[in-house]
C-alpha positions, 0 to 999 in steps of 0.5 A: 556517515554509513559505510558498507565495505565488502558486506555479504549477508547469508541466512541459513535457510536461503540458497543464495546471499541476500547481498552480495559484496556490497560496497556503499558510502552514504554521506551526511545529509544524503537521501538515499533510496532503496528500490527492488522488488519484494524479497530482493533483500531491501529490508535486510539492507536497511536492517544492517545499518543499526545492527538489527541484521545480524544480531537480532534476524540472525544469519552471517554478515561478512565484511564490515558495516560502520555508522558514524564511526561505530561498527555494527559487529561490536556495537549492537542495536541498543548502543546505536539508538542515539544515532539511528532511528528505525521505522518499520513497515508495520508502525503498530508493532514499534508502540510501547505506550497507549497515547500519541503524546506518550509515544513521542516522548518515549525514546526520549525517556530512554535516552535520559533527555531533559524534561524541558527538552522532550516537551519541546521536540514533542511540540515540534514534532506534533506540528511537523507531522500534523498531529497536534489534534490527535496528541491525547488519542489512544494509538489503538483508535487512530487509522493506519495512516495516522499510526504511520505518522505517529511511528515516524514522530516517535523516532524523530524527536530523538533527533537521530543523525541517520533516519532509516525508513521502510515503506514510510508512506505505504499506509498514507494518503496522497496529501499525508505522504507528501507532508511526511515526505517535505518533513523528511526532505527538511531534515535532510536539507537543514539538519543534515540527517542522513536518510535510507529509505525503502519504498515500493511507491516510488512516484511519491519519492524518487524526486526526492532522492539524491542517489537510487540503490537498486537490488536486482535480486541477485545479491548485487547492488546498482548504485548511482543518480536516480535518472540513471539507474531507473533507466534500466532498472526492472522497477520504475514509477509511471513518470519513469516508464511513460519517459521510457515510452515517449524517448525522453532523455534526461528522464524527468523525475518530477511532474513539473519536468515531465509536463515541460518534456510532454509538449510534443507527446500531448500534440501526437496524442491530441486527436486520439481518444484513449483506449479503455483502462478496463474492458467491462460489460456495464449492461450486464450488472445488477445490484448486489448490495444496497446500503442505506443511511449507514451510520458509525460512531465511535465513543460518540464521535461520528466516522460514517455519517449516513451513507448510501452506497450500491454495489453491483455485480462485476464492478470494481470500486476504489474507495478513496479519501484522506486518513481517518475519513471513514473507509475502513469503518464503512468496510467493517459496517458493510461487512457485519462485523464492525459497529453500525449505529443506524442504517441498513445493509442488505445483500441481494437474494436473487440469483443473477450472480454466478457465485454464492447463489445458495445463500438466503437469509433467515426471516429475521435477517430479510426485510421488506428490501428482499435481502440479507443483512450479513450483520443479522446471521451467523458469522459462517453465513456472513462470509458467504455474503461479504468477505473482507481483508483487513489492512493487516492481513496477518490479524486473521492468521492464527495457526502454526502453518499455511496448510492449517490455516487453508484447512480451517477455511475449508472446514468453515466455508464448506465451498466446492472450491478449496482454498488451496486452489485459490492460493495457488491462483494467487501465489503459487509455490507456497509450501503447506509447512510454512508458518504464515508469519514467516510469509512476505506481505504479499504471500500473506495478503494472498493467503487471507484472500484465499481464505476469504474468497474460498467462501464464495462470497459475493461482495469482496472488500480489501482494505488497503491491499497494495501495502507492501506490493511492488509494481509487478505484485500489484499487476498480479493482484489486478489480475486476481481483482479481474477475475473476481469481477469477471466471476460476478462479484462486486469488489470494493478496494479502500486504497491511497494508491492513485496509481493502482486506483487508475488501473484496477477500478471501474468507479471510485468513491471518495470519502471525507469526514465520514460522508461520500462526496464524490461517486463516479467512473474512474475516469471522471473522479480522479483526472478532475482531482489534483490530489487523486490524479495518477501521474500520467494523468497530471502530465498529460492534462488536459488529455484523458490519459490515466495510464502508460498503457494507454499511451503505449497502445496510442503510440503504437497504433500511431506507428502502425497507421504510419507504417501503412501509409508509408507501404502505400 
């Protein structure tokens, strides 16, 4: 179905080829997973399947890419649209209509599919992806995860023979991700659709893959069965890392197989309490923000219902819940820019925190609770109270260069710490002259975070910051979050990434239908949840282990203990 014959792809501005001498054949009804760190060429490989590379992106392609008998050198993307369906990383970029139902029908209209067939396929796709209740909703009103499902559905209605998915579950909660992947797997198994998928959250998808294409970053591609490739790959999900640490062979790729292999490991760990994931001083914390009765509604539909929330110095909170549960609405209401129908938000005026001590509310903004409402002060002052990085960080980038963005941030914040200093800490090496739109997703996130943090806000809110980040970049982000907390700030991270939450958060708050339904220490909240538990917790349950790092620490301590016994 897809053949790469000695394919090399070069870009004029890159010192090395993005892909080098790639030979690959993907058969009909095969699901191939493309893995690798950010920037190694995954999107280039996917774009070559329907001719976007190089017809649209530029560059030079050597060799041949043939899809269903059509050579992409002689067939531009429009002539492959009936065969190849593509869903990019940012779903909203591909929308061309106003409502869910219209978007699902649009591709079929362009392919001149009869109206009766169109109606039938729309209904099937609405049910397949759980979108029936949203059919008349405006696309801009949907949450990021709902938009992702619509984007996938708009491609499926055309019944393509090849499906190319770039980060298809990045904006989805765990349950929605399972539903989408189950639908994709059904297309592969029942209809013989060929799927080429790039995904950073390997813990969600690796068990469904027939083969893995690993791009190590030097232009080469390593291709083979998932267990064989991931045993030595530079990037792997927690289940594989746990298998490596425990010495399991073959490596399990599903929770079921891992639990069967883990009985001896659980016995070794049973009498050893796990080390804490995060070492924090809870006793030094005091309240920075108090929210009471916060209510948000859009056109009469409640998104947040009378929520009470306290945030404390040095505390990292993960805000979790299914798509559409009200997480983003709550963050924007706390930040002050979003609509708030009722309730109060007060940022403490006390000087206990290490940052933002100069901020003081006006008499109008300060109520009897002794705090400042970010919604009631000018935007520049609000930024010094609460900084927010939205789901799509590029929304805050509007100037022509990185330097211009950083200079503007310094002008607006008036802080002693420059935005460039913060950026160099987060993502060193970004050239001042680079256009912000040319940055990778991780670099865009770092730039926006630098812009927001340079204003020295007491509270930092991050909305889905791990989208588009690989495991290595997430580890770097955890370091940044730890540094912010160490400076006395309160950090809130809205995320569907349970593995990231397990490693990064002291506390987890779970929302459902606009209400807070759980609030407590990370270990207590996510270990007890079959939905939000990380892979390590599921494999080693009932032991209270959250991360592979905890297991490695315990095994190393046991090995040292045995070594000491041998010496004596």
